C-alpha positions in Angstrom: 14.1 60.7 55.6 12.3 58.0 53.6 9.8 56.0 55.6 9.1 53.1 53.3 12.1 51.1 54.5 10.1 47.9 54.8 10.3 47.4 51.1 14.1 47.5 51.1 14.3 45.4 54.3 12.3 42.7 52.5 14.8 42.7 49.6 12.6 44.5 47.1 14.6 47.0 45.1 11.9 48.4 42.8 8.2 49.2 43.1 5.5 48.8 40.4 3.1 51.8 40.4 -0.5 51.7 39.0 -1.4 55.3 38.0 -5.1 54.4 38.0 -4.9 53.6 41.7 -2.5 56.0 43.2 -0.9 59.4 42.7 2.3 58.5 41.1 4.1 61.5 42.5 3.9 60.0 46.0 6.1 57.1 44.8 9.1 59.4 45.0 9.1 58.8 48.8 9.3 55.0 48.5 12.6 53.6 49.8 13.4 51.7 46.6 16.0 52.3 43.8 13.6 52.1 40.9 9.9 52.6 39.9 8.0 50.8 37.1 4.9 52.7 36.1 2.3 50.3 34.7 0.2 51.1 31.6 -3.5 51.1 32.4 -4.8 52.9 29.3 -3.8 56.1 27.6 -6.0 58.2 29.9 -3.9 57.2 32.9 -0.5 57.7 31.5 1.4 60.3 33.6 2.5 63.4 31.9 6.1 63.7 30.7 6.7 66.4 33.4 5.5 64.0 36.1 7.7 61.2 34.8 10.7 63.5 34.6 10.2 64.6 38.2 10.0 61.0 39.3 13.2 60.2 37.4 15.1 62.9 39.3 16.8 60.6 41.8 15.3 57.3 40.9 15.4 54.9 37.9 12.0 55.1 36.3 10.5 52.8 33.7 7.2 53.0 31.9 5.3 50.0 30.6 4.7 50.6 26.8 2.5 48.1 24.9 4.0 47.9 21.4 0.6 47.1 19.8 -1.1 50.2 21.2 -1.4 53.4 19.2 1.1 55.9 20.6 3.7 53.1 21.3 3.6 51.2 18.0 7.1 51.4 16.6 5.7 50.5 13.1 3.0 53.1 13.3 1.8 55.8 15.6 4.5 56.3 18.3 3.8 59.8 19.5 3.5 58.7 23.2 6.8 56.8 23.0 8.5 59.8 21.6 7.1 62.1 24.3 8.7 60.1 27.1 11.5 62.0 28.8 15.1 61.0 27.9 15.6 60.0 31.6 12.8 57.5 31.5 13.4 54.0 30.3 10.9 51.5 29.0 9.3 48.1 29.7 8.3 46.7 26.4 5.2 44.4 26.5 2.8 43.0 23.9 -0.1 44.8 25.7 -2.9 43.5 27.8 -6.0 42.9 25.7 -8.1 44.8 28.3 -6.3 48.1 27.3 -6.3 47.5 23.5 -8.8 48.1 20.8 -9.9 45.3 18.5 -7.5 46.6 15.8 -4.6 46.9 18.2 -5.1 43.3 19.4 -4.7 42.1 15.8 -1.2 43.6 15.3 1.7 41.2 15.1 3.9 41.3 18.3 7.3 40.0 17.2 8.3 42.6 14.6 7.0 45.5 16.8 8.9 44.1 19.9 12.1 43.8 17.9 11.8 47.4 16.5 10.9 48.9 19.9 13.9 47.1 21.5 16.2 48.5 18.8 14.9 52.1 19.5 14.9 51.8 23.3 17.8 52.3 25.7 18.4 49.3 28.0 14.8 48.0 27.7 13.1 45.4 29.9 10.9 43.0 27.9 7.7 41.6 29.4 7.5 37.9 28.9 3.9 37.1 29.8 2.4 35.0 27.0 5.4 35.7 24.7 8.3 34.0 26.5 10.1 32.8 23.4 9.7 36.1 21.5 11.0 38.0 24.5 14.1 35.8 24.8 14.8 36.2 21.1 14.5 40.0 21.4 16.8 40.2 24.3 17.0 42.8 27.0 16.2 42.2 30.7 13.5 39.6 30.9 10.5 40.8 33.0 8.6 37.9 34.4 5.5 37.5 36.6 5.9 35.6 39.9 4.1 32.3 39.7 4.2 28.7 41.2 6.8 27.6 38.6 9.0 30.6 38.7 11.9 29.1 40.7 12.0 26.0 38.4 11.9 28.2 35.2 14.6 30.5 36.4 17.0 27.6 37.3 16.3 26.0 33.9 17.1 29.3 32.2 20.4 29.7 34.0 21.4 26.1 33.5 20.7 26.5 29.8 23.4 29.2 29.8 21.2 32.4 29.8 23.4 35.2 31.3 21.1 38.2 30.8 19.2 40.0 33.6 15.8 38.8 34.9 13.4 41.2 36.7 10.5 39.6 38.6 7.2 41.3 39.1 5.4 40.3 42.4 2.4 41.7 44.1 3.4 42.3 47.7 1.6 42.4 51.0 3.8 42.8 54.0 1.5 41.4 56.7 0.6 38.0 58.3 -3.1 39.0 58.7 -4.9 36.6 56.4 -8.0 38.6 55.8 -5.9 41.6 54.7 -3.9 39.4 52.4 -7.0 37.9 50.8 -8.6 41.3 50.4 -5.5 42.6 48.6 -4.5 39.6 46.5 -7.3 37.1 46.4 -8.9 38.5 43.2 -5.5 38.8 41.5 -4.6 35.2 42.2 -8.1 34.0 41.2 -7.6 35.4 37.7 -4.8 32.8 37.1 -6.0 29.8 35.1 -5.0 27.1 37.6 -6.6 28.9 40.5 -9.7 29.8 38.6 -10.1 26.0 37.8 -9.6 25.0 41.4 -12.1 27.5 42.9 -15.7 26.4 43.5 -18.1 28.1 41.1 -19.2 31.5 42.3 -16.9 31.5 45.3 -15.9 34.9 46.7 -12.2 35.8 46.2 -11.6 38.1 49.1 -11.6 37.8 52.9 -15.2 36.5 52.9 -14.1 33.3 51.2 -14.5 30.2 53.4 -14.0 26.4 53.2 -12.4 25.1 50.0 -12.3 28.5 48.4 -10.3 30.0 51.2 -7.9 27.1 51.2 -7.2 27.5 47.5 -6.8 31.3 47.7 -4.5 31.1 50.8 -2.1 29.0 48.8 -2.5 30.9 45.6 -1.7 34.3 47.0 1.6 32.9 48.2 2.3 31.3 44.8 1.6 34.5 42.9 2.7 37.1 45.4 5.1 38.0 48.2 3.1 37.6 51.4 4.0 37.8 55.1 6.1 39.7 57.5 9.3 41.4 56.4 11.5 38.5 57.3 9.3 35.9 55.6 9.2 38.0 52.4 13.0 38.6 52.6 13.6 34.8 52.8 11.4 34.3 49.8 13.2 37.0 47.9 16.5 35.3 48.7 15.1 32.1 47.3 14.1 33.8 44.1 17.5 35.5 43.7 19.2 32.1 44.3 17.1 30.7 41.5 18.3 33.4 39.1 16.3 36.6 39.6 18.3 39.8 39.5 15.7 42.4 40.3 12.5 42.1 42.4 9.8 44.5 41.5 7.1 44.6 44.2 3.6 45.9 43.5 2.2 47.3 46.8 -1.1 45.6 46.6 -2.6 47.6 49.5 -1.5 50.9 48.1 1.4 53.2 49.0 0.3 54.3 52.5 1.9 51.3 54.4 5.3 52.3 53.0 5.2 56.1 53.3 
């Protein structure tokens, strides 16, 4: 029997897995319908055999940066072609941290269009390329942020009828120090938060004063935080605003859910 029922109880139907942090094979025991395996560099990409095993019983998607060698539909696409037939894709421009200088210079729009034409039922990551992603189509894959509810409602009111999946770092606890240790640094990387923080302030549970106040709000703006009922209520709000799928990233690792 699966033990990670708290994810499902909180309304989360998919889990984001970072292969540089956890053994992805363990994610088979999470009580969610789907898994999204993040791209953290070629060296951390799970083998086709591992991905195929994960896809035996769950929907599995792999983030594939269209500017990166191996996933470039207009160039080297050997990694894309090695993905098992049972594994679907999340198409993204690619985080600069995982790209070479040459890869960063590649045009996104034509590669995203070509990759979407080759992929089966793709999700399209919107971070930094919202208009291009909408033009390409597919399920729009957004990051949770302070304006998410407003943007989703505006999108639906404008007549958008496609699917929207929402990525949200998740910490199912009310213990503030644990929340800040798990999500403080993530939230602090966001521009508005970085600007609001005092210079040199810590971004974990050791933060105090103004820094702690800013971080405590920010982790709730950019993540799903609190007990199961609190998070479930927040998920309901996001679904009411227009989100179809909630993809939770277990920010404290898989152990709390296994």
